N, C-alpha and C positions, 0 to 999 in steps of 0.2 A: 394596875400599873398606871401611875399618873405622871404627867410632865408639866413643866412650867417653862415659858418662853420669856426671855428678857431681851427686849429690843433696845440697843444702845445708840445714843446719838441725840445731842441737843436739837439738831435740825428736825427730828421727829416730833418735837414738842411745839413746832410752829405750823402754820397753815401751808407752808411751802412744800412739805414732804410728808408722805404717808408711809406707815409700816405695812408693807405687803408680804414681807417674808413670813410673818407669823401665820398668814392664811395658807401659804404653801406648806409650811411645816406641820400645821394642824391637820391638813388633809392627809399628808403622808403618815403621820403618827396614828391618826384614827384608823387608817387602813390596816395598821399592824395590831390594832386593839389597844392602843395607848390613849388614855383620856387626857386631853389638855385641860387642866383645871384653872390655869391663870396665865394671863399675858400682861406684861408690864413694860412700860417705856420709861427709861431712865436717861437723863442727860449725861454729858461727859463729866461725871463727877465720881472720882475714885472712891471716896468714902461711902457715898450712897449706893454705888454699885456693889461694893463689898458687903454692905448690910443686906442688900437684896439677894445676893447669892447665898449668904448664910440662911436667910429666911426660906428661900426656895428649896435649898437642899435639906432643910429641916422638915419639909412637908411633902416633897415629891422625890421619886427615885431618879427622874431624868430632868436635868436643867439644861436648856439651850440658850446661849447668848449669841446674838447676831450683831455684828458691827463692833467698832472700837478696837480692831486689831490691825489697823493700818500703821503707817510709819510716822504720822504727825504727833505732836505733843499732846493733842487732845484725845488721842486713841489710848484709852487707859483700861481697857477690858483685861488685858494680861495682868497688869499691876493689881487691879481690883480682885481678880481671882487669886492671885498670890496672897493678898492680904486675907481674903476670906478663908482660904484653906491653910494658912500659915505654912506655905511652901514657897521656896525661892524660885526665881526664874533663872534658868540656865541658858547660856549662849550656845547656839548650834552653828558653828561656822559653815557647815554644809548647806544650811538654808541660805546664808548670804551668797554662797557660790551660785546657787540656783537663781536667786534674785538677779545677780549680775548677768547671768546667761540670758535670762528673760529680757532684761533691759537692752542687752546687746542685740538680741534677735529682733527687737522692735525698732532698731536703728536709732536709739536715743544716745544721749551723751553718757558719760561715766556715771555710775550709780552714786546717788547722794549718800553721804555718811548716815543720814537719818534713817535710811532704809534698813540699817542693821537692827533697829528696834524690833523688826518683824521676826528676827532670828532668835528671840528669847522665848523659851518654852517652859511652861510650868513643870517643875520637877516631877517625874513619874508619868507625864502625859505622852500620848502618841501623837506624832506629827501627821496631819492630814494634808497631803499635797493638794495644792490649788492650781489646776491647769489653766485657769482663766484670770489669774491675778498674782500679785506678789506676796500676799499675806496668806500663809498656810493656816489651816484650821488646827485645832487641838482637841484631843479626846482624853479626858481624865476619868479614871474609874477606881473607886475604892469601896469599902463595905457600906458606905452611906449612899452610893449611887453613882450616877454618871453626870459629868459636866462637860459640855461641848462649847468650845469657842469657835464661832464660825464668822466668815466675812459678811459684810453688809450688802454689797451690790447683788441684786437678784441674779445677774448673769454669772456670778461666782458661786453664791451659796447654793443655788439649785442643783447644778451638776455635781458640786462637791458633796452635798448631802446624799444625792442619789447614788454616787459611786463609792463614797467613803463611809458614810454613816449608816445608811440603810442595811448593807450587808452585816454590819456588826449588830444592829438592833434585831435583825431577824433571828439571830442566834439566841436571843433571850426567850424566856418562857413567859407567856402572858395568860393570866387566868380568864380573861374575857376578850371577846371579839366584837367588833361593831359593824353595822351596815346601815347606811342612810338611804332612805327612799325620799325622793323629792317630787313635788308637784308645783307647777307654776300656773297661776290663775290670773285672768284678766277680766275686767268689767265689773268687779265686785269690790266694795270697800272692806278694809281690814276688819272692822267691827262686825260686819255681816258674816264674813268668812269664819271668824272665831265663834260667833254665836251659833252658827250651823254645825260646825265640826267639833266644838268644844266637848260636848257630851260623848263624842265618839273617841277622841284621843285621850280624854281624861280617864276613860275606863281601862286603858291599856298601860299598866304600870311598868312594863318592860321597855317602853319606848319614850324617849324624850322628844317632845314635839315643839318646834320653834316656828313662829309665824313672822315673816319679815315683809315689811311693806316698802314699796318704792312707787314712784309716780305711775299710776295706771296698771300696777301689777302687784300681786301678792305671791310670796314663795312660802310653801309649807314643807319643812324638813322634818322627817321622822327618823330618828336614830335609835336603832334597837341594839341591845347588848345581850350576848348569849355566850355559851361556851365555845361555839364554833361560828365561823362566818356564815356557813350555810343556814344554821339555825337562826342567826340574827337576821339574815336576809328574809327568811320565811316569815318571821314576826313582823318586820317592817313592811313587807309587801302586802301582807294581809291587812294591816291597818291602812295602808295607802289605798287599797281597793275600796275600803269602806268610805274613806274620805272623798275619793273621786266620785263614787256613786252619789254622795250627798251634793257635791258641787256641780256635777254634771258637765255640761258643755263649756262652762267657764274655765275648766282645766284645759290648757292648751298644750301641755307637754308633761311627760313623766321623765324626760331625759335631761332636765335642767339646762335646756337650750333657750336662747332668746326668742321672743315672739316673731321677729322678722325672719329668723331661720326656719321656724315652723311654717310660716306663710309661704316662703319661697320654695320649701320642699313640696308643699301641696301644689303650688303652681307648676313646678317641674314635673311632678307625677301626673298631673292632669293636662299638661301642655297648655297652661294658661299664661297669657302675657299680661303685664301690668303697666299702666301709665299713671302718672301723678300730676295733679295741678294743685299748687299751694299758694295761699296768700298769707294768712297770719302765721303759719308754721315756717315759712321762709326757707324751705328746703330740707327740713328735718326728716320728713318721711323718706325722701330720696336718700338722705345720708344714712339712715338706718338700713335701708334695703341694700345699698351698695357696699355697706360694711361687711356683708356676707359674701364669702368666696363663692363664685359661680352664679352670682346674681344676674349676670348678663344673659343667662339662659331664659329668664322670664321677664326681667325688667327692661322695658323699652325706652323709657325716658321720663323726664319731668320738666315742668315749667313753673317758675314762680311769677305769678301775675299779681303784682302788688297794687296796681292802679286800675281804675275802671277802663282806661284806654287799653291796657294790656289784656284785660279780660275780654274786651270786645275784639281786638285785633288778632290775638293769638288763639283764644279759645272759642271765639265767635259767640260769646254770651250776648244776647240781644240787648240793644239799647233800651227797649221797652221794659225788659226784666229789671235792668239796673235802675231805671227811672221809677218804676212802679213799686219795686220791692227793696231796692237798695243793694249795695255790694255785699252786705252781711245779711243774708237771707236764705231761706230754704230753697227758693227758686234759683238764685244765683249759684249756690253750691251744686245743685243738680245739673245745671247747664255746664258748669266748669268740669264736672266729672265726665259728662258726655263729650265735651270738647276734648278732653285729654285722651279719651278712647279714640276719637276720630283722628286727631292729628298724628297720633303715634300708632294707629291701627292696632290697638290692643284689645284683648278680650275683656279686661277689667280696668275701670278707671276709678280713681279716688280723688276727692278734692276737699280742701279746707278753706273756709273763709270766716273771719271773726274779728273780735276786738280784744287784743291782748293787753292793751293799756300801756302806760297808766292814764292816757288821755283818749278821748274819742267816744266815750259811752254816751248813751241817752236813755230816757225813760223807756223807749221802745226796745232798744238794744243796749242793755247795760254792759259795763266792762265785764269781760270773761265770757261773753256770749260767742259761741262758735258753732258753726254748722259743718258737719262732716257728711259728705255724700259718697256713695259707692254705686257705680253704674256697670251693668253688663247687658247681655242680650235680653234678659228678663225684665229690665226696667231699672229704676233708680230708687235707692233707699237713702233717706236723709235723716240724720240724727241731730237734735238740737242740744247743745251742752251749755251749762252755766257753771264755769269753773272759777273758784275763788283763788285768791293769791296774786302774786306778782306776775309780771309779763312772762318770765321764763317758765313759771309753773303752768300758765295757760298754754303756752306753746308745747311743752312736754306732754301734758295730759291730752291735748288734742291730737298730737302725733300718735300716742299710744292707742287712743280710741280709733283712729283711722286704720292702724295696722290690725287691730282686733276686729273691726267691722269687716275688713276684707277677708280675714280668716274665717269669721262666722258665715259670711256670704258664700264663700267657697264650700264650706261644710254643710250648707243648706239649712242653717239654724237661725231661729229668730234672735236678733241681737238683744231684745228685751226679754229677760227671763220671766 
């Protein structure tokens, strides 16, 4: 059983807007054992949309369109579906009544005449009520398969799909089921990860393995296919254990959760408090930590000390250290981490100092040089990084390295494999 997703909207073809609906839909479909084989973004063009619908219905049993069913003239998904299926659109006055009621409940003025466009339904399609918007979805089914027309806003499509579409899809018979095991890895480049685990996952033909790289982190997704979910899970987990054994302590989670969540969970379990002193990362470490609900149980506070004066006055980095070694140095990073521990009375302190660019580098400390320090009762560990790329890349990689150093420190592992 395969499916294709057509995201509709000219705005999705610009840098201003991203299609996130297809990610949600793919997850839900995969959980049912439906394989999403293609995702397409089409602008508000009736003819192109109709061509895409015909092509998708010719290769997949399930086709889902998102967006383009609003009231404005550029919402042409209904008309495109009508063209593709050679079926007329019928006016449903009861839909107009519901739209009027909704607009009235919201305290707005009289319904605009243009809203009636949302009351036109593909002949033979079932109307899917939309509790969070004025545009109802549509479900059309014939001997060639299923076509769904769904709203574009995530706050509308997600509950509608959960309540209206999933119950219908669960009644279908699927020849295969899927299960995905995921590992997230920090501290290793993508090339090394693939070199080490390639021989492992390539030997398992029942699993499709995907390696995704992002700054400071690698994700390994292993999706198994089998007759039942239990069998697929067994296959995926068996491969996952082999991959994890190869990568060792670089794997920080099997639950597809962010590194900062893992770190804070360890802190909470061990009753460890954390404090942060940042220079070149400008508060990014603190931002990542405080994005996690419940961070206050472990996170004591942070300070951004961008000047030498701030490092001296707030963190008590010695003037001699700054004069002899400079602000961007192993010694300064160590004293910053110790200072953060002291002023926030924390168990663990982390600090960053470096040159993010594009100016300020020298022969001794070139652009991209960053020192990350982690301090606790057992002493201070400092790592020297040389990060290529622009200013933002340096800051992001340094932040990820600091979070991972704290995690490895708490787990009692050597940061360098």
